[in-house]
Each structure stands twice: as C-alpha cells, then as structure tokens.
C-alpha positions as CSV (number, residue, x, y, z in Angstrom):
1,M,21.1,7.5,-26.6
2,G,19.7,4.4,-25.2
3,H,16.9,2.3,-26.6
4,Y,14.4,3.0,-23.9
5,T,15.5,6.4,-22.5
6,S,18.4,8.8,-22.7
7,G,20.8,10.6,-20.3
8,A,19.0,13.9,-21.1
9,D,15.7,12.3,-20.0
10,V,17.3,11.3,-16.7
11,L,18.7,14.7,-16.1
12,D,15.3,16.2,-16.9
13,L,13.8,13.9,-14.3
14,L,16.3,15.0,-11.7
15,L,15.6,18.7,-12.5
16,A,11.9,18.0,-12.1
17,L,12.6,16.8,-8.6
18,K,14.2,20.2,-7.9
19,I,17.6,18.7,-7.3
20,G,19.3,21.0,-9.7
21,P,21.7,20.2,-12.5
22,P,24.5,17.9,-11.4
23,A,27.7,19.8,-11.5
24,R,30.1,17.0,-12.4
25,F,27.8,14.9,-14.7
26,T,26.8,15.6,-18.3
27,S,24.2,13.8,-20.2
28,A,27.0,11.7,-21.9
29,D,28.1,10.6,-18.4
30,V,24.6,9.6,-17.5
31,E,24.2,7.9,-20.9
32,K,26.9,5.3,-19.8
33,L,24.7,4.4,-16.8
34,V,21.7,4.2,-19.0
35,A,23.5,1.8,-21.3
36,G,24.4,-0.5,-18.4
37,V,21.0,-0.7,-16.9
38,E,19.4,-1.2,-20.3
39,A,21.8,-4.0,-21.0
40,E,20.7,-5.7,-17.8
41,V,17.0,-5.4,-18.8
42,D,17.8,-6.7,-22.3
43,G,19.6,-9.7,-20.8
44,L,16.5,-10.5,-18.7
45,L,14.3,-10.2,-21.7
46,K,16.5,-12.4,-23.8
47,G,16.6,-15.0,-21.0
48,Q,12.9,-15.0,-21.0
49,G,12.7,-15.9,-24.7
50,Y,11.8,-12.6,-26.3
51,A,12.9,-12.6,-29.9
52,T,13.1,-8.9,-30.4
53,V,15.6,-7.5,-27.9
54,P,15.9,-4.6,-27.4
55,A,12.1,-4.3,-27.3
56,T,10.6,-2.0,-30.0
57,G,6.9,-1.9,-29.3
58,A,5.6,1.5,-28.0
59,S,4.2,0.1,-24.8
60,A,7.3,-1.9,-24.0
61,V,9.5,1.1,-24.6
62,E,7.4,3.2,-22.3
63,L,7.3,0.5,-19.6
64,I,11.0,-0.3,-19.6
65,G,12.0,3.4,-20.2
66,L,10.2,4.4,-17.0
67,Q,12.0,1.8,-14.9
68,V,15.4,2.6,-16.5
69,R,15.0,6.3,-16.1
70,R,14.1,6.0,-12.4
71,K,16.9,3.6,-11.7
72,V,19.5,5.7,-13.4
73,A,18.2,8.9,-11.7
74,A,18.7,7.1,-8.3
75,L,22.2,5.9,-9.3
76,T,23.2,9.4,-10.6
77,Y,21.9,11.0,-7.4
78,L,23.7,8.6,-5.1
79,T,26.9,8.7,-7.2
80,L,27.1,12.5,-7.2
81,Y,25.8,13.5,-3.8
82,Q,26.5,10.4,-1.7
83,P,24.2,11.5,1.1
84,T,25.5,10.9,4.6
85,G,23.0,9.0,6.7
86,R,19.8,8.1,5.1
87,A,19.2,8.5,1.3
88,P,16.1,10.3,0.2
89,D,12.9,8.2,0.1
90,W,12.5,8.5,-3.7
91,T,16.0,6.9,-4.3
92,R,15.2,3.9,-2.1
93,M,11.7,3.6,-3.6
94,W,12.8,3.7,-7.2
95,D,15.6,1.3,-6.5
96,A,13.2,-1.2,-4.9
97,D,10.7,-0.7,-7.7
98,Y,13.4,-1.5,-10.3
99,D,14.4,-4.6,-8.3
100,A,10.8,-5.7,-8.2
101,F,10.4,-5.1,-11.9
102,K,13.5,-7.2,-12.7
103,Q,12.3,-10.0,-10.5
104,A,8.8,-10.0,-12.1
105,V,10.4,-10.2,-15.5
106,Q,12.6,-13.0,-14.4
107,D,9.7,-14.9,-12.8
108,G,7.5,-14.4,-15.9
109,K,5.0,-12.3,-13.9
110,Q,5.8,-9.2,-16.0
111,R,5.5,-9.6,-19.7
112,L,5.7,-7.2,-22.6
113,V,2.5,-6.0,-24.1
114,D,3.8,-5.8,-27.7
115,Q,5.3,-9.2,-28.0
116,D,5.2,-12.7,-26.5
117,P,8.2,-14.8,-25.7
118,T,9.1,-17.5,-28.2
119,T,10.2,-20.0,-25.6
120,A,8.8,-21.0,-22.2
121,Q,9.4,-18.4,-19.5
122,S,11.2,-19.2,-16.3
123,G,9.0,-21.1,-13.9
124,Q,6.7,-22.5,-16.6
125,A,6.8,-26.1,-17.6
126,V,6.4,-27.1,-21.2
127,A,5.4,-30.7,-21.6
128,Q,5.0,-33.0,-24.6
129,L,2.8,-36.0,-24.1
130,F,3.8,-39.2,-25.9
131,R,2.0,-42.4,-25.7
132,V,4.1,-45.5,-26.1
133,L,2.3,-48.4,-27.5
134,P,3.6,-52.0,-27.3
135,R,4.9,-53.3,-30.6
136,R,2.6,-55.9,-32.1
137,R,4.1,-58.8,-34.0
138,A,2.2,-60.1,-36.9
C-alpha cells in the first residue's frame, strides 16, 4: 500500500466510474503504478525542501492522495483498454490536472498545509545582506 493511496482505492474509483473491474489487473498490479507516481511526487517535495517526505499530515495525504489516485486511474484505464481514437475526457482531464499539480509544486505555487519547506522553494531568492566597512587603521 502506498503512502497516499492504494491500488484498491484506485480500483474503487474506476468501479465508481462504471468502467467495471479490470480483467487483467489486480490491486497488486495497480499498486506498482501507485508506487511509481508517489515516488515522483515525493521527489518533487524533496526538491522543494520539505523535511518530512513522504508527507504525513492529514491534509497533505488527502491532497496528494487525490492527485495520485486520479493519475493512476487514468494510467490503469489507458494501459488496459487502450482506446482507439480519442481517450475519454476524464482520463485527459485527470492527466492534465496531475501535470498542473506537479508544475505548481515545482514552481512553489502549491505548498503542503501541514508543513513548510526547510529551504527556499524553486523560484524564490534567499538573500543575505552584508555591509562591508572599510578597515580603519589606528
């Protein structure tokens, strides 16, 4: 089971969309996709300076879990059914939402509610001002 969601949660989401249970995928198969997507998110969080990765706060787990669940559901659907022509709107929307979420985290526009990064986020400047005084000789 992943830190933010599980393969079973993804399959439940697909069932709620009335797609039906995937014939060739088990929750263990989907769990591998979950692990990969969660690793990507954790890498972004670590790169932004968050000390606790994977995130443990309740709000952070819900926020990231929703994004991971939707992305893995879209990946699972596209992997299993490989629709000819145009993919369903929900797969494209969830894929675009996940990409926007990743970009917002990377740009420092999306932050976790439960913790602050310990170092400067991407795109932010941290400056130290020093005043250099001339040396006076006595």
